[in-house]
TIMI-738356 format. One record per residue (C-alpha): residue number from 0; x, y, z. Coordinates in pm, whole numbers, always signed. Layout:
BEGIN
ROKE   k     xx     yy     zz
ROKE NUM      X      Y      Z
...
//
This chain:
BEGIN
ROKE   k     xx     yy     zz
ROKE   0     +0     -2     +0
ROKE   1    +97   +364     +8
ROKE   2   +380   +507   +212
ROKE   3   +314   +877   +151
ROKE   4    -32  +1036   +218
ROKE   5    -47  +1378    +53
ROKE   6   -349  +1602   +137
ROKE   7   -519  +1907     +5
ROKE   8   -613  +2157   +287
ROKE   9   -933  +2350   +229
ROKE  10  -1243  +2138   +258
ROKE  11  -1032  +1823   +297
ROKE  12   -885  +1863   +639
ROKE  13  -1104  +2149   +774
ROKE  14  -1412  +2339   +659
ROKE  15  -1315  +2633   +446
ROKE  16  -1649  +2802   +507
ROKE  17  -1540  +2836   +866
ROKE  18  -1228  +3035   +754
ROKE  19  -1451  +3257   +536
ROKE  20  -1696  +3329   +824
ROKE  21  -1406  +3403  +1054
ROKE  22  -1247  +3633   +802
ROKE  23  -1562  +3818   +752
ROKE  24  -1595  +3876  +1121
ROKE  25  -1239  +4036  +1124
ROKE  26  -1345  +4260   +831
ROKE  27  -1674  +4335   +998
ROKE  28  -1485  +4469  +1309
ROKE  29  -1297  +4706  +1088
ROKE  30  -1610  +4828   +915
ROKE  31  -1795  +4872  +1235
ROKE  32  -1551  +5151  +1321
ROKE  33  -1702  +5358  +1048
ROKE  34  -2059  +5267  +1138
ROKE  35  -2119  +5309  +1506
ROKE  36  -2495  +5253  +1446
ROKE  37  -2430  +4887  +1341
ROKE  38  -2298  +4588  +1526
ROKE  39  -2011  +4368  +1415
ROKE  40  -2254  +4081  +1398
ROKE  41  -2498  +4262  +1170
ROKE  42  -2221  +4359   +933
ROKE  43  -2082  +4008   +935
ROKE  44  -2420  +3880   +839
ROKE  45  -2436  +4117   +551
ROKE  46  -2097  +3991   +424
ROKE  47  -2205  +3631   +454
ROKE  48  -2539  +3694   +279
ROKE  49  -2370  +3872    -14
ROKE  50  -2106  +3591    -37
ROKE  51  -2367  +3315    -43
ROKE  52  -2567  +3512   -308
ROKE  53  -2297  +3619   -546
ROKE  54  -1973  +3459   -440
ROKE  55  -1658  +3609   -287
ROKE  56  -1536  +3823   -579
ROKE  57  -1689  +4158   -492
ROKE  58  -1826  +4110   -140
ROKE  59  -1625  +4385    +23
ROKE  60  -1698  +4631   -261
ROKE  61  -2071  +4572   -246
ROKE  62  -2105  +4585   +134
ROKE  63  -1889  +4905   +155
ROKE  64  -2119  +5060   -100
ROKE  65  -2431  +4961    +91
ROKE  66  -2282  +5094   +419
ROKE  67  -2159  +5407   +254
ROKE  68  -1805  +5343   +381
ROKE  69  -1510  +5483   +184
ROKE  70  -1219  +5246   +257
ROKE  71   -946  +5090    +60
ROKE  72  -1072  +4741    -46
ROKE  73   -711  +4613    -48
ROKE  74   -686  +4699   +327
ROKE  75   -995  +4482   +390
ROKE  76   -851  +4198   +182
ROKE  77   -533  +4218   +385
ROKE  78   -727  +4198   +708
ROKE  79   -914  +3887   +578
ROKE  80   -606  +3711   +465
ROKE  81   -392  +3778   +770
ROKE  82   -643  +3750  +1051
ROKE  83   -597  +3457  +1303
ROKE  84   -880  +3226  +1189
ROKE  85  -1119  +3045  +1419
ROKE  86  -1100  +2711  +1254
ROKE  87  -1045  +2347  +1354
ROKE  88   -970  +2013  +1183
ROKE  89  -1257  +1784  +1094
ROKE  90  -1283  +1515  +1354
ROKE  91  -1223  +1237  +1100
ROKE  92   -915  +1425   +986
ROKE  93   -771  +1435  +1342
ROKE  94   -836  +1058  +1377
ROKE  95   -702   +962  +1036
ROKE  96   -378  +1176  +1067
ROKE  97   -311  +1021  +1414
ROKE  98   -373   +676  +1270
ROKE  99   -138   +730   +981
ROKE 100   +140   +851  +1214
ROKE 101    +98   +552  +1427
ROKE 102   +132   +335  +1119
ROKE 103   +461   +516  +1035
ROKE 104   +326   +675   +719
ROKE 105   +479   +989   +567
ROKE 106   +235  +1285   +552
ROKE 107   +236  +1595   +330
ROKE 108     +8  +1884   +231
ROKE 109    -12  +2065   -106
ROKE 110   -242  +2369    -90
ROKE 111   -317  +2646   -330
ROKE 112   -373  +2997   -226
ROKE 113   -227  +3329   -114
ROKE 114    +85  +3245    +82
ROKE 115    +23  +3445   +399
ROKE 116   -339  +3333   +412
ROKE 117   -263  +2964   +376
ROKE 118    +15  +2973   +627
ROKE 119   -220  +3136   +884
ROKE 120   -446  +2837   +839
ROKE 121   -160  +2596   +878
ROKE 122    -56  +2779  +1201
ROKE 123   -413  +2788  +1341
ROKE 124   -456  +2415  +1289
ROKE 125   -110  +2330  +1419
ROKE 126    -31  +2125  +1107
ROKE 127   +346  +2173  +1105
ROKE 128   +378  +1940  +1404
ROKE 129   +169  +1677  +1230
ROKE 130   +306  +1673   +876
ROKE 131   +649  +1593   +734
ROKE 132   +628  +1861   +454
ROKE 133   +383  +2134   +357
ROKE 134   +379  +2308    +24
ROKE 135   +185  +2635    -21
ROKE 136   +183  +2696   -389
ROKE 137   +153  +3066   -340
ROKE 138   +521  +3048   -230
ROKE 139   +613  +2912   -565
ROKE 140   +434  +3154   -791
ROKE 141    +99  +3155   -981
ROKE 142   +226  +2929  -1258
ROKE 143   +296  +2657  -1006
ROKE 144    -43  +2627   -857
ROKE 145   -226  +2304   -905
ROKE 146   -261  +2135  -1157
ROKE 147    +99  +2217  -1227
ROKE 148   +338  +1930  -1180
ROKE 149   +576  +2149   -970
ROKE 150   +429  +2100   -623
ROKE 151   +371  +1721   -673
ROKE 152   +730  +1679   -785
ROKE 153   +873  +1884   -511
ROKE 154   +670  +1686   -258
ROKE 155   +781  +1339   -358
ROKE 156  +1148  +1467   -397
ROKE 157  +1152  +1620    -43
ROKE 158   +982  +1297   +106
ROKE 159  +1224  +1075   -100
ROKE 160   +942   +864   -237
ROKE 161   +824   +749   -579
ROKE 162   +494   +875   -721
ROKE 163   +359   +522   -708
ROKE 164   +414   +508   -335
ROKE 165   +192   +818   -275
ROKE 166   -176   +893   -273
ROKE 167   -323  +1240   -305
ROKE 168   -648  +1314   -118
ROKE 169   -847  +1632   -205
ROKE 170  -1185  +1763   -295
ROKE 171  -1155  +1968   -618
ROKE 172  -1165  +1769   -939
ROKE 173  -1078  +2087  -1135
ROKE 174   -717  +2065  -1021
ROKE 175   -644  +1807   -751
ROKE 176   -633  +1482   -933
ROKE 177   -558  +1514  -1307
ROKE 178   -177  +1573  -1257
ROKE 179   -142  +1340   -964
ROKE 180   -293  +1063  -1179
ROKE 181    -63  +1143  -1477
ROKE 182   +234  +1123  -1254
ROKE 183   +138   +773  -1119
ROKE 184     +0   +872   -772
ROKE 185   -313   +726   -631
ROKE 186   -600   +964   -594
ROKE 187   -896   +990   -357
ROKE 188  -1169  +1246   -362
ROKE 189  -1350  +1337    -43
ROKE 190  -1702  +1488    -77
ROKE 191  -1809  +1656   +242
ROKE 192  -2144  +1792   +334
ROKE 193  -2021  +2149   +298
ROKE 194  -1787  +2274    +33
ROKE 195  -1747  +2473   -287
ROKE 196  -1702  +2159   -501
ROKE 197  -1932  +1908   -344
ROKE 198  -2155  +1903   -652
ROKE 199  -1883  +1931   -908
ROKE 200  -1864  +1644  -1155
ROKE 201  -1615  +1644  -1441
ROKE 202  -1482  +1417  -1713
ROKE 203  -1317  +1094  -1600
ROKE 204   -957  +1219  -1634
ROKE 205  -1029  +1491  -1383
ROKE 206  -1184  +1272  -1121
ROKE 207  -1009  +1060   -862
ROKE 208   -968   +691   -853
ROKE 209  -1188   +659   -548
ROKE 210  -1461   +872   -384
ROKE 211  -1528   +879     -8
ROKE 212  -1749  +1075   +231
ROKE 213  -1522  +1059   +533
ROKE 214  -1152   +999   +584
ROKE 215  -1252   +729   +842
ROKE 216  -1348   +507   +540
ROKE 217   -976   +473   +468
ROKE 218   -876   +322   +801
ROKE 219   -918    -37   +676
ROKE 220   -737    +39   +351
ROKE 221   -413   +157   +492
ROKE 222   -267   -186   +549
//
């Protein structure tokens, strides 16, 4: 079986929606300084409602317009990305990581995203103490985000493993599995109850070899 277990981060090991909600609260605290007539909670709810309706792209622009607040949007983005998030690992992730470590498996993470933001998640989840190597593709440059081969090759090189000895576990078929499969890694897609890609279905070459609902399902497959 596999020696190296390589994971995606967002919506694989923890719920990314929790990070978004936490980030919106940090931004709401800043905006509340300009609107003494509104509570932080009320502004946070406005941000969440706009996000759910129209996505993340222009949330801050739209809510600032509604609140009649003149503020640099880049400043709000910075607050969002650098805040200390209120997030925690999924329970099955905690159990599975502990289980793999007991079995002597080698663990890694490859995660896309803005470098500072992803590392704040890593810190908040205390992942550096659990994993042998973590790659944030934001550190490598936009051209090296998944599905680029670069992070996968860097991971197996650092872990001193062959691709065939590794499995990649993620949630996003747009980018998580197509390259891993081409390189000879095993692939597993986890579909959780909450997540941006839970309903995404793509052509066979983009999908994983196996699909699960919980990491607990993999316990019996490790050995």
